[in-house]
C-alpha positions as CSV (number, residue, x, y, z in Angstrom):
1,M,8.4,33.0,-20.7
2,A,12.0,33.7,-19.7
3,K,12.8,37.3,-18.8
4,I,15.1,39.4,-20.8
5,N,18.2,40.3,-18.7
6,V,19.2,43.9,-19.0
7,A,22.2,45.7,-17.5
8,V,21.4,49.3,-16.7
9,L,24.7,51.2,-16.7
10,R,24.9,54.4,-14.7
11,G,27.4,56.8,-13.2
12,G,30.7,57.2,-15.0
13,P,33.5,59.6,-15.0
14,S,31.8,62.7,-16.7
15,A,30.6,66.0,-15.2
16,E,27.0,64.5,-15.6
17,Y,27.6,61.7,-13.1
18,E,24.8,62.9,-10.8
19,V,22.2,63.1,-13.8
20,S,23.3,59.7,-14.9
21,L,22.6,58.1,-11.5
22,K,19.1,59.6,-11.6
23,T,18.5,58.5,-15.2
24,G,19.6,54.9,-14.2
25,A,17.4,54.9,-11.1
26,N,14.4,56.0,-13.1
27,V,15.1,53.3,-15.7
28,L,15.5,50.6,-13.1
29,A,12.3,51.5,-11.4
30,A,10.2,51.7,-14.6
31,L,11.4,48.7,-16.7
32,P,8.4,46.3,-17.1
33,K,9.1,43.6,-14.4
34,N,7.1,41.0,-16.2
35,K,9.4,41.2,-19.2
36,Y,12.8,42.3,-17.8
37,K,15.2,41.5,-15.3
38,A,17.4,44.5,-14.5
39,L,20.9,44.4,-13.2
40,D,22.0,47.7,-11.6
41,I,25.7,48.4,-12.8
42,F,27.3,51.3,-11.1
43,I,30.3,52.9,-12.7
44,D,32.4,55.1,-10.4
45,K,34.2,58.2,-11.3
46,S,37.4,56.4,-11.9
47,G,35.7,54.1,-14.5
48,T,35.5,51.0,-12.4
49,W,32.3,48.8,-12.8
50,H,30.5,47.6,-9.9
51,Y,27.7,45.1,-9.3
52,L,26.0,44.4,-5.9
53,G,28.6,46.7,-4.3
54,K,31.6,44.8,-5.7
55,P,34.0,45.7,-8.6
56,I,33.3,43.5,-11.6
57,K,34.9,43.3,-15.1
58,P,32.6,44.2,-18.0
59,A,33.0,40.8,-19.6
60,S,31.5,39.2,-16.5
61,I,28.6,41.5,-16.8
62,F,28.0,40.8,-20.5
63,M,28.0,37.0,-19.9
64,R,24.9,37.4,-17.6
65,V,22.8,39.9,-19.8
66,D,21.1,40.0,-23.2
67,A,21.4,43.7,-23.5
68,V,22.8,46.9,-22.1
69,F,20.6,49.9,-21.3
70,N,23.0,52.7,-21.5
71,A,21.9,55.4,-18.9
72,M,25.2,57.2,-18.8
73,H,25.5,60.8,-20.1
74,G,28.6,62.9,-21.4
75,Q,32.2,61.6,-21.4
76,Y,32.7,57.9,-21.5
77,G,29.1,56.9,-21.8
78,E,28.0,59.1,-24.6
79,D,31.1,59.8,-26.5
80,G,31.8,56.4,-28.1
81,E,34.2,54.9,-25.4
82,A,31.6,52.8,-23.6
83,Q,30.2,51.8,-27.0
84,K,33.6,50.4,-28.1
85,I,33.4,48.1,-25.0
86,F,29.9,47.0,-26.0
87,N,31.0,46.2,-29.5
88,A,34.1,44.3,-28.5
89,H,31.8,42.0,-26.5
90,H,29.1,41.8,-29.2
91,I,26.5,42.9,-26.7
92,P,23.4,44.9,-28.0
93,Y,22.9,48.4,-26.4
94,T,20.6,51.3,-26.5
95,G,21.5,54.4,-28.3
96,S,23.9,55.3,-31.1
97,G,27.1,53.5,-32.1
98,V,30.7,54.5,-31.7
99,M,31.2,56.9,-34.5
100,A,27.8,58.6,-34.3
101,S,28.2,59.1,-30.6
102,H,31.7,60.6,-31.1
103,L,30.5,63.0,-33.8
104,A,27.4,64.1,-31.9
105,I,29.1,64.9,-28.6
106,R,31.9,66.9,-30.4
107,K,30.0,70.1,-31.0
108,D,32.8,71.5,-33.1
109,I,32.7,68.5,-35.5
110,A,28.9,68.0,-35.5
111,R,28.5,71.6,-36.7
112,G,30.3,70.7,-40.0
113,V,28.0,67.7,-40.5
114,F,24.9,69.9,-39.8
115,K,26.0,72.6,-42.2
116,N,26.6,70.0,-45.0
117,A,23.1,68.8,-44.4
118,G,21.8,72.3,-45.0
119,L,20.8,73.0,-41.4
120,K,21.1,76.5,-40.0
121,I,23.9,76.8,-37.2
122,P,25.2,79.9,-35.4
123,P,28.5,81.4,-36.6
124,A,31.4,80.2,-34.5
125,I,35.1,79.7,-34.0
126,K,37.0,76.9,-32.2
127,T,39.9,77.4,-29.8
128,T,42.0,75.0,-27.9
129,W,44.2,74.8,-24.7
130,L,47.1,75.6,-27.1
131,E,45.9,79.1,-27.7
132,S,45.6,81.8,-25.0
133,P,42.0,82.7,-24.0
134,E,43.0,86.3,-24.7
135,N,44.0,85.5,-28.3
136,A,40.9,83.5,-28.9
137,A,38.7,86.4,-27.6
138,R,40.4,88.9,-29.9
139,K,39.9,86.6,-32.8
140,A,36.2,86.0,-31.9
141,L,35.5,89.7,-31.5
142,A,37.0,90.4,-35.1
143,E,35.3,87.4,-36.8
144,I,31.9,87.1,-35.3
145,G,31.2,89.8,-32.8
146,P,29.3,89.9,-29.6
147,P,27.3,88.6,-28.0
148,F,28.9,85.1,-27.4
149,A,28.0,81.7,-26.1
150,V,31.1,79.8,-24.9
151,K,31.0,76.0,-24.7
152,P,33.3,73.1,-23.9
153,A,33.3,71.3,-27.4
154,G,32.8,67.8,-26.0
155,R,30.4,68.1,-23.1
156,G,26.7,67.9,-22.7
157,S,23.9,69.2,-20.3
158,S,25.2,72.9,-20.7
159,V,28.2,71.8,-18.5
160,G,30.8,74.7,-18.5
161,V,28.7,77.0,-20.8
162,S,28.7,80.7,-20.3
163,F,27.8,84.0,-22.1
164,A,30.0,87.0,-22.7
165,S,29.5,90.4,-24.4
166,N,33.0,91.9,-24.2
167,F,36.7,91.1,-24.4
168,Y,37.2,90.5,-20.6
169,E,34.0,88.4,-20.2
170,L,34.9,86.3,-23.3
171,A,38.5,85.5,-22.1
172,G,37.1,84.6,-18.7
173,S,34.5,82.4,-20.3
174,V,37.1,80.6,-22.5
175,K,39.1,79.9,-19.3
176,K,36.1,78.5,-17.6
177,A,35.2,76.2,-20.5
178,L,38.9,75.0,-20.8
179,K,38.5,73.5,-17.2
180,F,36.1,70.9,-18.8
181,D,37.5,70.3,-22.2
182,T,40.7,71.0,-24.2
183,N,38.5,72.2,-27.1
184,V,36.3,75.1,-26.8
185,L,33.6,76.6,-29.1
186,I,32.9,80.4,-29.2
187,E,29.5,80.8,-30.8
188,K,27.4,83.9,-31.7
189,R,24.8,83.9,-29.1
190,I,21.4,83.7,-30.9
191,K,18.6,85.3,-29.0
192,G,15.1,83.7,-29.3
193,R,12.9,81.2,-28.0
194,E,14.4,77.8,-26.8
195,A,13.0,74.6,-28.2
196,T,13.8,71.0,-28.1
197,C,12.5,68.1,-30.1
198,G,13.0,64.2,-29.5
199,V,13.1,61.8,-32.3
200,L,12.2,58.1,-31.7
201,E,12.9,55.5,-34.4
202,K,10.3,53.0,-35.8
203,F,7.5,54.3,-33.6
204,R,3.7,54.3,-34.6
205,G,4.5,53.2,-38.2
206,E,7.1,56.0,-38.8
207,K,10.8,55.4,-39.5
208,L,11.6,58.6,-37.6
209,Y,8.8,59.8,-35.3
210,A,9.2,63.4,-34.1
211,L,7.8,63.9,-30.6
212,P,6.0,67.0,-29.6
213,V,8.1,70.2,-29.5
214,V,8.9,71.3,-26.0
215,E,9.3,75.1,-25.3
216,I,11.8,75.9,-22.6
217,V,11.3,79.1,-20.6
218,P,14.2,79.3,-18.0
219,P,13.5,81.2,-14.7
220,R,14.0,85.0,-14.9
221,Q,17.2,84.9,-12.9
222,K,18.7,82.5,-15.5
223,L,20.1,83.7,-18.8
224,F,19.5,80.3,-20.4
225,F,18.6,76.7,-19.8
226,D,21.8,75.8,-17.8
227,Y,22.7,72.6,-16.0
228,Q,21.0,73.7,-12.9
229,A,17.9,74.8,-14.6
230,K,17.7,71.5,-16.5
231,Y,17.3,69.4,-13.4
232,D,16.2,71.6,-10.5
233,G,12.6,72.0,-11.7
234,S,12.8,75.8,-11.9
235,S,12.3,76.0,-15.7
236,R,8.8,76.0,-17.4
237,E,8.8,73.3,-19.9
238,I,5.7,73.7,-22.2
239,C,4.7,70.7,-24.1
240,P,3.6,71.0,-26.8
241,G,5.3,74.4,-27.1
242,R,3.6,77.5,-28.1
243,F,4.7,77.6,-31.7
244,D,2.5,78.0,-34.8
245,D,2.1,74.9,-37.1
246,K,4.7,76.1,-39.5
247,T,7.3,76.6,-36.9
248,R,6.4,73.4,-35.1
249,L,6.7,71.2,-38.3
250,A,10.1,72.9,-39.1
251,I,11.5,72.2,-35.7
252,Q,10.4,68.6,-36.1
253,D,11.9,68.4,-39.5
254,I,15.3,69.7,-38.3
255,A,15.3,67.2,-35.5
256,R,14.8,64.3,-38.0
257,K,17.5,65.6,-40.3
258,A,20.1,66.1,-37.7
259,H,19.4,62.5,-36.4
260,L,19.9,61.3,-40.0
261,A,22.9,63.4,-40.7
262,L,24.9,62.1,-37.8
263,G,23.8,58.5,-38.4
264,L,22.2,58.2,-34.9
265,R,20.3,55.2,-33.7
266,H,17.2,54.5,-31.5
267,Y,16.6,58.1,-30.2
268,S,17.9,61.5,-29.9
269,R,16.9,65.1,-28.8
270,A,17.8,68.3,-30.7
271,D,18.2,71.6,-29.1
272,M,17.3,74.8,-31.1
273,I,16.8,78.5,-30.9
274,V,13.8,80.0,-32.8
275,A,15.0,83.4,-33.7
276,R,13.5,86.2,-35.9
277,D,15.7,85.2,-38.9
278,G,15.1,81.4,-38.6
279,I,15.6,78.2,-36.5
280,Y,19.2,77.6,-35.4
281,L,20.3,74.1,-34.5
282,L,22.6,74.2,-31.5
283,E,23.3,70.6,-30.6
284,I,21.8,67.0,-30.5
285,N,21.8,64.6,-27.6
286,T,22.4,60.8,-28.3
287,L,21.4,59.7,-24.9
288,P,18.7,62.2,-23.7
289,G,18.2,62.4,-20.0
290,L,15.6,60.0,-18.6
291,T,15.1,61.5,-15.1
292,R,11.8,62.6,-13.8
293,E,12.6,66.2,-14.9
294,S,13.8,65.3,-18.3
295,L,12.2,66.5,-21.5
296,F,12.2,63.4,-23.7
297,P,10.0,61.2,-21.4
298,K,7.7,64.2,-20.9
299,A,7.3,64.6,-24.6
300,A,6.6,61.0,-25.0
301,E,4.0,61.0,-22.2
302,A,2.3,64.0,-23.9
303,I,1.3,61.6,-26.8
304,G,0.2,58.7,-24.5
305,C,3.6,56.8,-24.5
306,S,4.2,56.0,-20.8
307,F,7.8,55.8,-19.4
308,P,7.7,52.0,-19.1
309,Q,6.4,51.8,-22.7
310,L,9.2,54.1,-23.9
311,L,11.7,51.9,-22.2
312,D,10.3,48.7,-23.7
313,H,10.4,50.2,-27.2
314,L,14.0,51.2,-26.9
315,L,15.0,47.8,-25.7
316,T,12.9,46.2,-28.5
317,L,14.8,48.2,-31.1
318,T,18.0,47.2,-29.4
319,L,17.2,43.5,-29.5
320,K,16.1,43.3,-33.1
321,K,18.7,41.6,-35.3
């Protein structure tokens, strides 16, 4: 039986470049070799594609493969731009399509979709590079009040995220976030327990299978599950999380509803805060990290789905007509 040729795309111009390299390397190492032949496609920070150490046009890659495993994160790989290239060449690829990817990575836009779906989200205002950080800070203080979580609106992995509790901290946090994006979200910081839940399509007889809920306990020196804490192994990631059945089922239900609301495909992972007054949905990841430290594969392994089996399932979904 002929093997299925798969291009594993990793790297790219986003701030999550290093994480993407790790995700791609993990995928390349774990793809079942009896079924798949993997091509390691490296995309540098300028957006140039490389194969076997030499620049190559995307069209030349697509002529050689049956599918793309998109192992990129953030800008270009997860915002719909790479997906446009895949669609133009009629090549199947893992993960969500153009519009769903764009909606999900834009936290400011996704919030509206979540709200319309009846999901609980933190109060927030949006600002842009056209408005001074000081004016945005004054507006946020008047409209939502401290404490705040400030985020670049179109980035993932907590890149550029910081907390603030007064005017000066808030203005500084907005300036920091604007280094990563021209749009910034100022949210009410919700205090509670951090949780995340993955969704896998058409798995074990379910249309949308919710993986075990993972509880995240950042190290004491960290205020939250930031970029470093996500990948340096310093956080406690408890799977299944220490939530009662009612809370666990509610978290899983929110993850499914968020996946459906944005029209996502194949898999996703939703991040939430379990607070005293309910469960707040923060954001959703259309291409969850697949490094050795990543939460999605850990949750899959907790129910007996090995990493090679997970990759095979995602590619099987991708290749179905």
